[in-house]
N, C-alpha and C positions, 0 to 999 in steps of 0.2 A: 553098377557101372553106368556112367553118362553115356547117352546116344552118340554123343560127338566122339567119345573114345571107342566105342563099339566100331563106330563108321571108319575110324582111322585104322584100326586093327584089320577090318574087312579090305582097305585099301592096301595096306601091305601085303596081303596075302595073294590078293590079285596082281601086285606089283612083282612079286617074286620071281614068276616065269620071265617075265620081260627083264627083270635084274640079272638073271641068271645068263640070258642071250646077250645083254649089253656086256657083261664079264666077257664072253666069247669074244665079242667084237674087238673089246680092249686089247685083248691077245691078238687078233688079227691085226688091228692097227700097229701093235709093236713090231709084228713079224713083218709087216710091209716096210719097215724101215731098211730091212734088209736086201728089199728089191733094187737092182741098178736102175738109175733113174737118167732118162734123157734131155738134157738142158736146152735140145733144139726141138722138143715135143711140148706144146704148149696147150693146156685146157682153158676154156672160157666158160665162165658159169655166173650168171647174173640173176640177183634177187632171188627169188622162190624156184629159180630153174624152170620157169615158164616163157620167158620173152626173151628178145634180143634186143638190147636198147642200150643208152647211156653209154659211160666210157669204155665198158668192156667191149661194148658191138664195134666201136670205132677202132679201138686198138686190134680187134680180133679181124677186121677186115683189111688193117694195114699188113699185119702180120702174116695173112694169108698170101700176101703177094712178096713177100720176102724169100729169096731163094736160100734152100737148106733148111728152112724152119717149116715146123709142121703145127698150123694152129687147128685146133678141133673144138666146136661147140658141143656142149654136153647139157641137156635138157629132159624135162620130163614132158615135154610137149611134142607129141609125134607129127603133127601138121607143121611145126616150125621145123623140125627134121626135114621134112620133104622140101620145105620152101627154101632152105638154104642150100640142100643139094642141088636143087633146081637152078641156083646161083652158081653152081659150079664150086660150093664151099663144102668144106669136110664137117659133118655133124651126125652126132648119133643120139640115143636115147642113154641118159645117165646109167639105168640099170640093164640095159643090155649087155651082152658078152663083150662086144668090142667097146661100150663105155667102161665098163669095168676093168678091162685089160688096159686101157689107156689111162684110166685113175691110176693103176698100178705103176705104170712105165712113166708117165710125164715127169718132167721136172720142175714144171711151173703150172699153177693155176691161178688164172685171173679171176677175182671175184668183185662185185659191187657192195657187198653187204657181209655176207658169209658164205661158206663153202656149202651149198646145198647137194651135191651130187653125193655118193656114197663115200662118206667121211672116212669111214674105216679102212681106206685103200690108200690114204693120203699119208702115210706116215713117212717122212723125209721128202717130201714136195715141198717146194718154196711158196708159201701164199701170197699173193700181191694183192692187196686191197685197193682199189681206185676210188672206193666210195663212190658217190653219185652227185658232188657238187661241192663247193665251199660253203661250209655252213654259217650262217650268222646267228642260228639257235645252237643251244648246245645239245650235243649227241652221246650217244652211246654212254660210257661211266661218267661222263661230264653232266650228265643230266640228272644223276644222283641229289637227292634233296629236292627236286621239284615233286609237285604231285602226280607225276607219269607214271603209269603202272607199267612197270617193267620187270617181268619174272626172273629175269637172270640179271642183270647190270645192279638191282638194288638188293638182290638177295644176300644174307649173311648167315654166317655160322653154318650148322648143319643143311639148312636148306640151300645155300652156295654149293656145298659139296654134292648135293642131289642133283644140281642141273649141270655140275661140271661132268658128273659121271654119266647122266642120261642124255645129253645134249652137247658134248664139248664143242661142237662145229659153232655154237653160238657164244663160246668163250675164246677159242683160237680164234681170232678175228684177222689175222694176217701176220707175216712176218715183215713186212713192208707195206706203208700206208702211203698214199699220194695226198700232196697238199699243193695247190695251186700255187699258194703264196708263202713266202717265208715268215709274215707276220701271222699266220696261222699254224705254223709248223709244230710250236709248242702246244698249241690247242688240240691238234690230232695226236701228238705225243701222249697226253693226259687222258684224250677222249678213249684212245686205242690200248693204253697201257704198254706203249714200247719205247724205246730210247729213241732219244732225238734224232740220232744219226739214222735210223730206219724209217724215218718219214722223209720220202722224196720229194723234192720240191720241182714242179714243172708242169707245165699247161696241162690241161685234161683233153686227153685224146677226142672228146666229144666237140670242143671248140671248131674242128675240122667240119662238122655237120652245118656249123653256121657258116664258116669263112671259106672254105675248099672251091675254088673255080669248077671242080667236078665232085658236085657231093655225093656222098656214098649212102645210096638208100637202095632198098632192095624192091625188086621187081612190083610186090603187091601194094607197095606206098607209091608208086609212079602216078596212078589215076589222082590220089589226094595231092601231090605236088603240082601236077597239071592244073588240077580244079582250083587250087589257091593262086596260082599265077593268073589264072582268068580271072578269078574275081578280083585281084588286087589291080589288073590292067582298068578296071571300071570303078573301084571302090577302095577307099583307105581300110586296112585290116587292123582290128585290135584285138589282142590273144590274151585271154584270162587264163592264169596257171596258178591257181591257189596251191597251197601247200597242205601237207597231211595235217591232221588234227588228232590228237590223241584221245583215245575213249570214243564215245559216241558222236560227238561234234562234227557237223559237215558244213563245210563253208557255203557250199551252195544253198543248202536250206537256211542257214542262219545268216547270211549275208544282207538281208533286207531288200536284196534286188528283186523288183518285180519285173520277171522277164517279158510279159507281154507288153508292158508300158513300156521298158526299155528298147524292145523291138521295135514299136511305132516311132520312138524318139530316133534310133539310129537310123531308120528308113528315112525320115526327113532329112538327115545329114550325109546321106548316102555312105553309111559305115556298115562295116560286116564286121560281127565280132565271134569269135573262135573261144570255145571254152573247153579244155580240157583239165578234167579233175585228177588229182594224185591216184595212181593205179591201185592203191589201197581203198580210195572212197570214189565208189562208181557214180556218176552223174546221171541224173534223169533226163531222158530226152523228149522235146516237144516238138512240134513242125511250126517253126518260126520262120520269116522270110530272112531276117537281117541277124539271125543269132544262129550258131551252128555249134552242136555238143560233137565233139570227136571221139572217136575210140581210145580208150586209154593205153592202149597198147601202141600207139603211134608215137615214134622218136619226137620228142619235143623240139631238137634242134631243127627239125625240117619246117616246124611251124614258124621259128624266129626268123629264119631267112625270109618269109614273105610277111612279116609282120611289121606294121610302122608304129604300132605303139604298144607296148608291153604292159600288161595290168599284172601284179602279182601283189603278196603280201609279206610273208616271212620266208618264202623260198629264195633258195641260192640260184634259181635259174636266172635271175636278173645279171648274174656275173658273166655269164656266157653272151648274154645280150649285149654287154657293154661293148664288146669289140664292134659292134655296128654302129654304136654313138648314136641311137634313135631315142626318143622319149620313154620314160617309164613311169607308171602312177602305180602306187603303193595304196590298194585299198585295203587299210587295216583296220576294219570295223570292228575287231574283236581283240585291240591289241592289249587293252588291260588284263583281259580275262587272259589271254594267250600267255602272257608273260609271267601272271601271277599262279595260275592253275595247270599249264602245260609245259611249257619249255622257259627258262632263263635264256637271255642273249649273252654271247660273247663279247659284244659291242654296245655301246649306246644305239639304239635304233635308228634314231633320227641322224647320227654321224655317217652310219655305213650305208644308208639307204638312199642313193642320189636321185629323188624325184619327188614331187608333191605327193602328200598323204590325204587320203580320203576317208570319211569315216561313216558317211552317210550316203544314201544313192543321189540326193541333190548335190553335195560336194565331188562325188563321182563323176557325175555329167558335167559340173563345171570343169574338173581339171581335163576331160575330153575335149572339150571345147576350146579350151587353151593349147593343148597338145596338137590339134589339128589344125589350129588356125597358123601355126608356125610360132607362137610365143613360147620360146624356150628358154626358161631361167635356170636350167640346171646343168648346163653343157660343162660349166667348170667344176660342179660337184661331181658329174660323172666322170671328169678327166682325173680329178683326185683319189676316187674310188678305183678307177681303172689302173692307176700305177699302181695302189696298193695289192690289187689282186690277181694282175696279169703279167706274165713273163713275156718277153720279146718274141717274136715269131709265132704267135698264137695258132696260125694256119698250118703250121708243120708240127702239130702238138703230138699226134700219134708216132710220128717217126722219131721225135725227141725221148718220149716216154719209153718207145721198144728200147732205144739205145741205154738208157738209163738202168732199165730192168737188166738187160744183157750185162751191164757194167757190174751188178750185184749178184750174180749168178756164180 
């Protein structure tokens, strides 16, 4: 017997107890359909269940103020529970007795990617997936065919059945999906494999974090907001928000940016650069005077409000920034590698990105010079793309989305 075959048998033996437990959980999931569910009891669950950010956060804060409805945040983060309760909000640990009870009773669960609470009690619940932006890169099932390593969406045959059995929460992604634009509606339909009529078209609730006169932020974020306002009173702020890279690629390490050199260059021009990495790719922190690495769990919308020039690459964060009509620089140093080995695009990259493209440190600095000098040649391009991706009244996005969800329950 070959060693590989022997190892497979040993693995199957060790998987047997887990498989028996999952089989019991499947019975529990089926039985949970019998539980009466309250359509006015909404659960909120974001990413891996440890943060409170993005669209789910802003809809949660809005729903918490709607009379007759009960908005509850479930998380695996004990400190987050305490923080939200200190704000007068309802929050529980997902696997606490209260968290499990509300999972069994709630009529709606709002997610950003997939259900990360105790999935086996969600039978009959309505899953609303707000996603976390309007993608220009292919996502979920649409990313199949690229070299992205994805253990669920690319699986076939018995391997596919294996993942459905052991991790159904990664497959049952939502009964309804949010798309901010009708032009993306068909892409969300194919990406999540849901009928077109189950793709809700409306502004993303997190738009309110950029536009609302009274921004919704948590108490622990107040010092940062005040700090940024103080900095912006003296300098122009640039914010660099690179997107996630599949595999081991890291945009901060691979970008070719010499941070020590860039720090001195920024100082000469009285500029301040904020850098916030994708939450799955942590940034290293160095003591620079004009470059500030921010915690990955800070809500990006709070940064955009105080940003004069946004720098990004393939992230759809620029869509939210469009509502402010300020300059955007696309630092696409690895565009060829990204589109050939990581993700394909839904649209031609140059057509959908309304701003100059920089590929090197020198061209990056040249584009910054143009942006801060007031030489803005991309206003028409921003207006064109803004018309494509934004619906009317984005400042009331959370209220609009709340009403849409109520209408489909």
